[in-house]
Backbone as JSON, one array per atom type, in Angstrom:
{
  "sequence": "MVTIVDIVKRSSREGNEFVALIVQGELEMLTSKSGNLYAAARKASIPSTLEFEAARLMIGKELPGSIEKVECAPYEHFTPEGEILQLNHRWQFVPENQARQQQKEVLYLQDLAHEVG",
  "N": [[5.5, -8.25, 6.62], [5.0, -8.47, 3.13], [3.44, -9.95, 0.27], [4.2, -10.63, -3.1], [1.66, -10.7, -5.32], [0.67, -10.41, -7.86], [1.24, -9.12, -11.22], [1.17, -6.26, -13.33], [0.78, -4.52, -16.45], [1.42, -1.14, -17.0], [0.93, 2.34, -17.93], [2.89, 5.27, -18.04], [2.41, 8.82, -17.35], [3.64, 10.03, -19.45], [3.33, 8.2, -21.39], [4.95, 5.97, -21.45], [5.43, 2.5, -21.17], [5.36, 0.28, -18.37], [6.09, -2.23, -15.87], [4.21, -3.12, -13.05], [4.4, -4.27, -9.72], [2.08, -6.05, -7.82], [1.4, -6.0, -4.49], [0.47, -7.69, -1.49], [-0.71, -7.38, 1.83], [-0.75, -8.73, 5.21], [-3.42, -10.88, 6.37], [-6.28, -9.38, 7.72], [-8.69, -8.88, 10.29], [-11.63, -7.15, 10.15], [-14.22, -4.75, 11.05], [-17.34, -4.07, 9.72], [-19.35, -1.16, 8.75], [-21.9, -1.81, 9.54], [-21.41, -3.45, 11.63], [-20.61, -6.06, 11.2], [-18.22, -8.71, 11.06], [-15.38, -9.11, 8.97], [-12.92, -10.5, 6.69], [-9.93, -9.13, 5.37], [-7.33, -7.98, 3.15], [-4.84, -5.7, 2.64], [-3.82, -4.08, -0.4], [-1.24, -2.96, -2.62], [0.5, -1.13, -5.18], [3.62, -1.4, -6.81], [5.8, 0.34, -8.76], [8.05, -0.9, -11.31], [11.23, -1.65, -12.9], [11.49, -3.98, -14.14], [11.38, -6.52, -16.69], [8.42, -7.98, -18.16], [8.3, -10.85, -18.04], [10.36, -11.44, -16.22], [9.36, -10.16, -13.97], [7.08, -11.67, -13.55], [8.14, -14.0, -12.51], [8.58, -13.25, -9.92], [6.25, -13.43, -8.5], [4.71, -14.57, -5.58], [6.93, -14.25, -3.99], [8.22, -12.83, -0.93], [8.38, -9.61, 0.64], [10.11, -7.57, 2.99], [8.26, -5.41, 4.92], [5.39, -3.2, 5.01], [1.94, -2.35, 4.26], [0.74, 0.81, 4.1], [-1.6, 3.42, 4.99], [-1.83, 6.39, 3.18], [-2.18, 9.87, 2.97], [-3.6, 11.76, 0.25], [-4.26, 13.81, -2.68], [-7.74, 14.53, -3.16], [-9.81, 12.13, -4.87], [-11.97, 10.35, -7.21], [-13.41, 7.15, -6.68], [-14.57, 4.21, -8.11], [-16.75, 1.75, -7.09], [-17.19, -1.87, -7.34], [-19.92, -2.22, -7.32], [-20.87, -0.01, -8.56], [-21.0, 2.32, -7.16], [-19.92, 5.65, -6.39], [-17.16, 6.83, -4.77], [-15.66, 9.4, -2.83], [-12.38, 9.77, -2.23], [-9.47, 10.41, -0.17], [-7.1, 9.21, 0.27], [-4.53, 6.71, -0.2], [-3.19, 3.39, -0.56], [0.03, 2.39, 0.29], [3.12, 0.74, -0.26], [5.49, 0.31, 2.28], [8.8, -0.01, 2.9], [10.46, -2.15, 5.29], [12.75, -1.03, 6.68], [12.35, 1.71, 6.27], [9.94, 2.1, 7.61], [10.75, 1.6, 10.23], [12.47, 3.78, 10.63], [10.63, 5.9, 10.46], [9.12, 5.35, 12.77], [11.05, 5.82, 14.76], [11.39, 8.58, 14.42], [8.85, 9.53, 15.17], [8.76, 8.72, 17.87], [10.89, 10.27, 18.85], [9.86, 12.87, 18.45], [7.66, 12.71, 20.18], [8.98, 12.43, 22.63], [10.26, 14.92, 22.73], [8.03, 16.59, 22.91], [7.07, 15.89, 25.44], [9.16, 16.82, 27.02], [9.01, 19.59, 26.61], [6.41, 20.14, 27.43]],
  "CA": [[5.83, -8.85, 5.34], [4.0, -8.45, 2.07], [3.68, -10.96, -0.76], [3.89, -10.22, -4.48], [0.55, -11.57, -5.72], [0.32, -10.23, -9.27], [1.95, -8.08, -11.95], [0.34, -5.64, -14.35], [1.42, -3.52, -17.31], [0.83, 0.2, -16.83], [1.55, 3.4, -18.74], [3.17, 6.52, -17.32], [1.76, 10.0, -17.94], [4.34, 10.32, -20.71], [3.0, 7.14, -22.34], [5.92, 4.87, -21.38], [4.88, 1.31, -20.53], [6.2, -0.33, -17.34], [5.47, -3.33, -15.13], [4.02, -2.85, -11.63], [4.19, -5.43, -8.85], [0.97, -5.9, -6.88], [1.74, -6.65, -3.23], [-0.65, -7.84, -0.55], [-0.3, -7.5, 3.22], [-1.28, -9.8, 6.04], [-4.87, -10.96, 6.55], [-6.78, -8.61, 8.87], [-10.11, -9.01, 10.6], [-12.18, -5.81, 10.28], [-15.64, -4.66, 11.34], [-18.04, -3.2, 8.76], [-20.17, -0.1, 9.34], [-23.08, -2.43, 10.13], [-20.99, -4.23, 12.78], [-20.25, -7.42, 10.82], [-16.8, -9.01, 10.96], [-14.97, -9.64, 7.68], [-11.48, -10.62, 6.48], [-9.43, -8.3, 4.27], [-5.88, -7.83, 3.04], [-4.53, -4.49, 1.87], [-2.97, -4.26, -1.58], [-0.6, -1.75, -3.14], [1.21, -1.31, -6.44], [4.98, -0.88, -6.79], [6.36, 0.41, -10.12], [9.33, -1.58, -11.43], [11.92, -1.58, -14.19], [11.62, -5.37, -14.58], [10.64, -6.99, -17.86], [7.21, -8.68, -17.74], [8.58, -12.25, -17.68], [11.16, -11.44, -14.99], [8.45, -9.78, -12.89], [6.18, -12.81, -13.33], [8.86, -14.95, -11.65], [8.59, -12.71, -8.56], [4.98, -13.74, -7.84], [4.89, -15.49, -4.46], [8.05, -13.8, -3.14], [7.87, -11.92, 0.17], [9.23, -8.44, 0.84], [9.95, -7.02, 4.33], [7.6, -4.12, 4.94], [3.95, -3.22, 5.25], [1.14, -1.47, 3.42], [0.26, 1.88, 4.98], [-2.53, 4.41, 4.45], [-1.15, 7.66, 2.95], [-3.09, 10.89, 2.46], [-3.29, 12.27, -1.08], [-5.28, 14.71, -3.21], [-9.02, 13.82, -3.34], [-10.12, 11.55, -6.19], [-13.17, 9.51, -7.21], [-13.18, 5.72, -6.81], [-15.8, 3.52, -8.48], [-16.83, 0.41, -6.51], [-17.75, -2.86, -8.27], [-21.38, -2.07, -7.33], [-21.2, 1.21, -9.3], [-21.03, 3.47, -6.25], [-18.79, 6.56, -6.53], [-16.66, 7.28, -3.48], [-14.65, 10.46, -2.84], [-11.32, 9.34, -1.31], [-8.3, 11.28, -0.07], [-5.97, 8.38, 0.72], [-4.19, 5.55, -1.0], [-2.4, 2.42, 0.17], [1.38, 2.43, -0.25], [4.1, -0.16, 0.34], [6.56, 0.98, 3.04], [9.83, -1.0, 3.25], [10.66, -2.32, 6.74], [13.73, -0.08, 7.24], [11.74, 3.04, 6.24], [8.94, 2.12, 8.67], [11.48, 1.73, 11.49], [12.96, 5.16, 10.71], [9.47, 6.74, 10.78], [8.78, 5.11, 14.17], [12.05, 6.52, 15.56], [11.1, 10.02, 14.34], [7.65, 9.77, 15.97], [9.15, 8.61, 19.28], [11.71, 11.44, 19.15], [8.95, 14.02, 18.56], [6.88, 12.54, 21.41], [9.89, 12.76, 23.74], [10.43, 16.37, 22.71], [6.77, 17.18, 23.38], [7.01, 15.69, 26.88], [10.15, 17.71, 27.65], [8.52, 20.95, 26.51], [5.15, 20.21, 28.17]],
  "C": [[4.66, -8.68, 4.38], [4.41, -9.5, 1.04], [3.35, -10.38, -2.12], [2.85, -11.22, -4.99], [0.2, -11.46, -7.2], [1.26, -9.21, -9.9], [1.01, -7.53, -13.01], [1.19, -4.69, -15.19], [0.68, -2.21, -17.13], [1.54, 1.16, -17.77], [1.73, 4.63, -17.88], [2.42, 7.66, -17.99], [2.36, 10.35, -19.29], [4.06, 9.26, -21.77], [3.98, 5.98, -22.37], [5.3, 3.71, -20.63], [5.87, 0.76, -19.51], [5.4, -1.43, -16.65], [5.38, -2.93, -13.66], [3.81, -4.17, -10.9], [3.02, -5.13, -7.93], [1.33, -6.7, -5.64], [0.53, -6.66, -2.31], [-0.1, -8.06, 0.84], [-0.93, -8.69, 3.91], [-2.81, -9.76, 6.09], [-5.26, -10.21, 7.82], [-8.26, -8.89, 9.06], [-10.63, -7.61, 10.91], [-13.67, -5.88, 10.59], [-16.27, -3.66, 10.38], [-18.84, -2.14, 9.51], [-21.4, -0.66, 10.03], [-22.72, -3.35, 11.31], [-20.6, -5.67, 12.47], [-18.74, -7.56, 10.66], [-16.5, -9.55, 9.57], [-13.44, -9.65, 7.58], [-11.09, -9.77, 5.27], [-7.91, -8.32, 4.29], [-5.62, -6.62, 2.15], [-3.63, -4.83, 0.7], [-2.39, -2.91, -1.99], [0.16, -2.13, -4.41], [2.59, -0.68, -6.32], [5.49, -0.84, -8.23], [7.71, -0.31, -10.16], [9.95, -1.32, -12.8], [12.11, -2.99, -14.76], [10.86, -5.61, -15.88], [9.48, -7.84, -17.35], [7.52, -10.1, -17.27], [9.41, -12.34, -16.4], [10.28, -11.11, -13.79], [7.52, -10.94, -12.54], [6.82, -13.85, -12.41], [8.89, -14.5, -10.19], [7.3, -13.02, -7.79], [5.21, -14.82, -6.79], [6.03, -15.1, -3.53], [7.55, -12.83, -2.07], [8.88, -10.78, 0.25], [9.03, -7.94, 2.27], [9.37, -5.62, 4.27], [6.13, -4.28, 5.2], [3.25, -2.29, 4.27], [0.46, -0.47, 4.33], [-0.68, 2.82, 4.24], [-1.81, 5.76, 4.37], [-2.16, 8.66, 2.39], [-2.63, 11.39, 1.1], [-4.4, 13.23, -1.51], [-6.58, 13.91, -3.43], [-9.2, 13.31, -4.77], [-11.37, 10.69, -6.06], [-12.77, 8.06, -7.44], [-14.53, 5.07, -7.11], [-15.77, 2.1, -7.92], [-17.38, -0.56, -7.55], [-19.29, -2.76, -8.37], [-21.82, -0.8, -8.06], [-21.28, 2.46, -8.43], [-19.77, 4.32, -6.46], [-18.41, 7.06, -5.15], [-15.63, 8.38, -3.69], [-13.61, 10.06, -1.79], [-10.19, 10.36, -1.3], [-7.12, 10.52, 0.53], [-5.71, 7.28, -0.31], [-3.37, 4.62, -0.12], [-1.04, 2.3, -0.51], [2.27, 1.43, 0.49], [5.18, 0.66, 1.03], [7.57, -0.1, 3.43], [10.09, -1.0, 4.75], [11.61, -1.29, 7.33], [13.17, 1.35, 7.24], [10.69, 3.17, 7.35], [9.61, 2.28, 10.03], [11.97, 3.16, 11.7], [11.82, 6.1, 11.07], [9.07, 6.57, 12.24], [9.75, 5.84, 15.09], [11.76, 8.02, 15.58], [9.88, 10.37, 15.19], [7.99, 9.72, 17.46], [9.99, 9.81, 19.71], [10.83, 12.67, 19.35], [8.09, 13.92, 19.82], [7.72, 12.88, 22.63], [10.08, 14.26, 23.87], [9.19, 17.06, 23.29], [6.64, 17.03, 24.89], [7.98, 16.6, 27.62], [9.67, 19.15, 27.68], [7.29, 21.15, 27.4], [5.34, 19.98, 29.6]]
}
């Protein structure tokens, strides 16, 4: 499950304004490069056709699904500390039914690999 935690106005490449829903996943406990434990929650943005006020009413609602890491073309990301990172992934909302279908496809391919091997 993910929760709608915010909404923002964005502009498309063509200059059209739209409202995006900001969703946040479950709390996770992660380990930093230095070995320290910290809490984090992944966030993703979902474009919508909702008007701003209608979208604002969605804050707090839950959606079935998860936030998954997806590879993309490399880009630069600026951290709050001013550091420039070269990234080649983004976080994307995956609806629950789509995630189940992807799991079925992976299991099918694994079964095929065992039959061939």
